[in-house]
N, C-alpha and C positions, 0 to 999 in steps of 0.2 A: 474539605478534602477533593472533590471531584473537580474545584478550580485549581487546586496545587497541583494536582497531578497532571491536569491540561498544562499546565506553565512549563513543569517539569519536561515532559514529552515534546514542548515547543524547543524548550533551550537546549533538549538533547539533540534534535534533529538541526537545530541552527548550528551548534557545534560541530557534528556530523558533516554539515556541509561545507562549513568553514575549512574544517580540516583537510576534505577532498580538494578543495579547489586551491587551497595552500600548498599541495603537495603538488598539484597539477603545475602550478606557476613556478615553484622550485624547480621540478624537472624540466620544465621550459628554460629557464635561467641557467639551469646546468647544461644543456645543449647550445645554448646560445653562447655560452663562455668557451666550449668546448670547439664551436665553430672558428671563435675570436682567436681562440690557439691555433686551431689548425690554419687561418688564413696568415696569421703572423707569423709561422716558422717554419711551415711547408716549404721546401726547394730553396729555401737561403743557401747561398754560396759564395756570394761576395761578404762583403763588409757588413756585419751585423748592424752596428748603429745606423748606417745609412739606411738600410734594408726597414728596420723595423719604424724609422722615422717615415719612410714612404708609403709603410703601409697602415703606421698609425694615422697618418692624415687620410688615407681612403677609408679607412675603419670608423673615422671619425665623421666623415662625411656621409658613409653609409649610415650611420647612429640618426644623423640629422635627417637625413630622408625619412627613415623608417619612423621613427619620433613625430617627424612634422606629418606627411601623409597618413601614418596608421592611425594616429589618434584624429585627425581632422576628419577623415572618413566615418571613423565611428560616430563622432560628434554629429556629423552631417545625416547621417542615418538614422540617429537617434530623433533628432530634430524632426525629418521628413517621415518618420516611421516606414523606412523600406530598405530594405537589406540589401537591394543592387544597384543603388543611386550611388554615386562618388560627386567630390567637389567639380569633378571638370565639367560637369552639367552647367556652373556657372559661367562658363566660358573663357576662364583663367589661361587656361593652356593655347587654346585659340588665338586670346590676346599676345601670349607670350612670344607665340610664333609670328604674329604680325607685325610686332614689335620689331623682332630680328629682321624680318625681311623690309621692312621700312626703313629701318638703320642702314643696312647693306645698300638699298637702294639711293637714299640719301648721301650718304656718309661714303660709301665705298669701303671695302675691306679695311683699307688703310685707314680712314679716319675713325671705323671702329673701333681698331686696335689704340689711335692715339686718343680716342675718347676716354680711356683708361677703365678699369674693373671697377672700381668703386664708384664712380659716377653712374657708368651704365646699370650695374646692380640695383644702385638706389634708385634710379629711373624705373626700371622693371618693377621693382616691389611697389613703388607709390604707384604706379599706373593702375598695376593691377588691384591693389587696395583700392583705390580710390573709386576706381569701375564697382566694384563689388558693393561698397558703401554706397555709393550712388543709387546703383539700384535696388539694395534694400530699402534706403530711405525712401524712394519714390514708391514702392509697390507695397511695404510692407508697416508705412505708419499713419494710411489713412484709414478712414471709416470701412472702407471697402477692402483691407488689407488682406493678402491671400499667400500663403507659401507657395501652394501650386502654381498661382501665374506667376511667380516670381523664377520658380524653376525654368517654367515656359518661355518665360522671357529670357532668361539665361541661356536656355538651350540654343534660342534663335540667335540670341548676340554673337555664339560660338560657331553658329554655321555663318553668318555674315562675316566675322574674321576670319575664318578660314577660306571665304570666296574672296576677300580683299588680300588675303595673303598669297593665294593662286595667281591674281594678278597683278600684284606687286613681283611675283618670281617672275613673269613671262616679259617684265620691263627690266630686269636686272641684266646687268653686262653677264653674259656667257663665263668671261674669266672670274667673275664675283661669285658666280653660283657656287662652288665648291665651298667658299666659306660660308654662307649661309646654309648648305646642305648639315655641315656638320652641327651646325646650331639648332638642326629640326630634328634632333633625338637626344634623349638623355646620357650622358657620357660619365662612368664612374672612373676613368682609368686617367683622365687630364682634369687635377683639382688645383683650382687656385685658393691658396691657403690665407691670401688676405682676406679672402670673404668668408671665411671659417667663423671667424671672432665675431662679427655682426651677426651672421646666421645663429650662433649658438646664444648669443644674448635675445634675441627674438624668440627662439625656440623655448630658452626656459622661461621667459616670462608667460609665453602660450603656454607651457605645460604647467605651469604652476596654477595659472587661469582655470583649466580644465579640470585640474586636480581638485581645486577647491570647489568648483561646480559640481563635482562628481554625485552627489546626492541630489542637486537638482536636476542633473541627468537623467537619474532614476525616476523621478518625478516625472519629468517630460516625456519620457518612455512610455507612461501610462495614457496620454494622448492628452489633447489641448483642454477639454472640459474637466478630467480628472485634475490636471496640474492647477486650473484656475481655482478650482474647489478646495484643494489643497492649501490655497494660498500662494501661490508661486504668481508674480507678475510675468505673465507668459511673454507678451511682445517684448518689453525690457530684456528679459532674460534668453529670449530666442536671437534678437539681434544683436546683443553683446557675445554670444556664441559664435554666430555666423562672421561677425568682423574679425573675431581670433582665429577661427578656422580659416578664413582667407588670407589673413598675413601670414600665418603656418605654411599652407600651401602655394604663396608667393616666394618665400624663402626657399623652399623644396626647388621651385621650378626655376627661380633665378640661379641657383647654385650649380644645378647637375642638367636641368631641361625638364622638358614635359614627362613626366609618366601617368599614364592615364588610370591603368588598370590595378597599378600596385596596391595601394589603398583598398581597394574591394576584395582584394585576394587575402591581403593578412587580417582584415577585420572579420571576414567569415571563417578565416581559421581560427582567430583568437574567439569569437562565437561558440562553435562547436568543440574545442579543445577545453574550453573553461566550463562549459553546458549552462552558462546563467549568462543575464545580460546586465546584470549588477556593473557598472563602472570602474568600481574600485577593483574589482579583478581585471575586466576586460581593457582597460587602458595601458595597464603594465603588461598584458600577453600582450596585444597588439603590436608592441613597440619590441617584444623580445621576437616574437614571429617575423617582424619586419627584418630584425638583423639576423636572424637565422637564414630567413631566405636571400638576402643580399650577401652576406660572407661565404655563404654554401656554395651560392650560385658561381660567385667569383673566383671559390677556388676551383669548382666542377671545370669552367671555362679556362682557368690558366693551369691546370696541371692534368686534367684530361683531354680538352678540346684545344689546347693551345692557341687559343684568343682566336678562333675561327668564328666567333660571334660575339657580338655586343652584347653584355648582363641587360641591358634595357631591352632590347628586343625578344629576349627569350623570358623576360617578367611579362612583358606586353602579350605575347603569347600563349603564355598561361593564364594570367589572367584574363585574356579574352575568351579563352574556353572556359573558366569558371562563370564568367558574365552570362554567357551562353546556357550552361547548365542550370544555373539559377533562373534565369528568364523561362526553360522549359519546364524547370520543378512548380515553378510559382504558377506556369500555365496550367499544369494539371490539378494544382490545388484548386 
């Protein structure tokens, strides 16, 4: 009888938690739908078909960025067991900036345009993913494998790429510098529609992979020893997750440019809002929060500030403040 009562209490607690988190996720989905509706309809004075097509493309791009960076950050923080780290420590953003500087230095702005969007997009993704895979295979497959060593080398490589980017920028013709400067920051206003389809394909594959591994991620969050004792092939699972994470970050960076702190911001908002670290709830919540922030931020910039600032600058500023707050809170603990 006592055992049956205990099981009934556990089942009741599980049902209440499931109901509470379901309500929170539903409310977040409604908020995302409202911000999408506001973004698509507010201030429309021209032809509705043209405006909705243009804004729909921008909204789809923001969805790609929200999914790619949000989920990648959650997965990265789960694997590293640290909620203040982002995939930017792997040096992907720095590599992207270095590649832009090298292309302008070697080919010039006219040559970069003649190279074509799709070849350039493919080159950026291949190089960023190849660098990450090489780094992980080198540091994470030997007998002395260490996730912390991989992160440290990734940060050092990021510093190296930024230094090389600064050197390349000093060698660029001043007339070409304006072209490079536009590529140094994320841009949600100039959208290349021909890049959306390949981005959506990679995003769909990566999202499906993360969702199928959501229970594995729950186990990995317990720590390496616990995951191994529960039967998880730790090294293989972590390597696969990191490779897919790098591919997701690469498509977002190649599509709009580097956004360093966005993932950190939406991931911690998802943790706080859902009140749980279970990935079945956190993964959809981080995507919805990303859509809410990007769409609402764009509406405020367009309708309130009149495009007086770039959305990426505002996101990076707020994300930087959150990063400092998390550092200070962790220091007190």
